C-alpha positions, 0 to 999 in steps of 0.5 A: 110410796110415803115419799110419793104420797107426802109430795102430793099431800103437800102439793094439794095443801101448801101455798108459797111462802112460809108455813103457816104453823108458826114454824118459821120455815119456808115452804119450799123446805118442807116441799120437795116439788115447791123446792124443785119448782123453785130451783128450776127457776134458777136454772132457767134465770140465773144459770144456776149450776154446774150440775156436778161441782165436782167435774171440770165444767169449763164451759159453765165456768166460762159463761159465768166468767164472761158475764161477771167479766172476769176470768173463769178461775176468779168465777170459780170463787163465787159460790153459794157457800160465799153468798150473801143470799146463802142461809146456813143458820142453825135454824134453817138446817133444822128447818132443811132437816125436817123437810127431808124428814126420817126417810133417809138420814137428813143431817148426813144429806146436809152434810154430803151437799153442804146444803142451805137455803137461797133466800133469792129463788127460795130453794135448798141449795148445794154450797158448791153451786152458784148462780148469776144473781151471786152476791158478794158477802161482806167480810166482817171488818178487822177489828181495831186494837183496843189501844193505839199505844205501841210500846217498845222494850228494848229498842232505842230510838236513834232519831 
């Protein structure tokens, strides 16, 4: 009952965007109704899925492969967890935990779903899913060695 009351209160009091209380938490992390609405938009407009990532989901991955012009195995490599718009910073996870509240084990839920926040569609998202709006995350460039000097010990040049 507490969840229903909280959801109704949130629906009546919140606008889209960020909370006004200086919390810097996206409203969708605190408002389950808004979160579900935004997730629905991601499903409808960007094929967010698959519904259960633990299943083979052949049809889903074939659709994504066709959209991206790759094979299904390559499509499976593009997940929310490695999307540039997927936020799992500690401050965002704190927002998600706060929104889940004391009605369950927020950190257990975050860990179980490997949750983060989709900054494109503004909703809590599981790392094992994907959508057609997936953005490549640039890997950090390899560090250049501090010195280009190479010393060969015990080797004789044969020039």
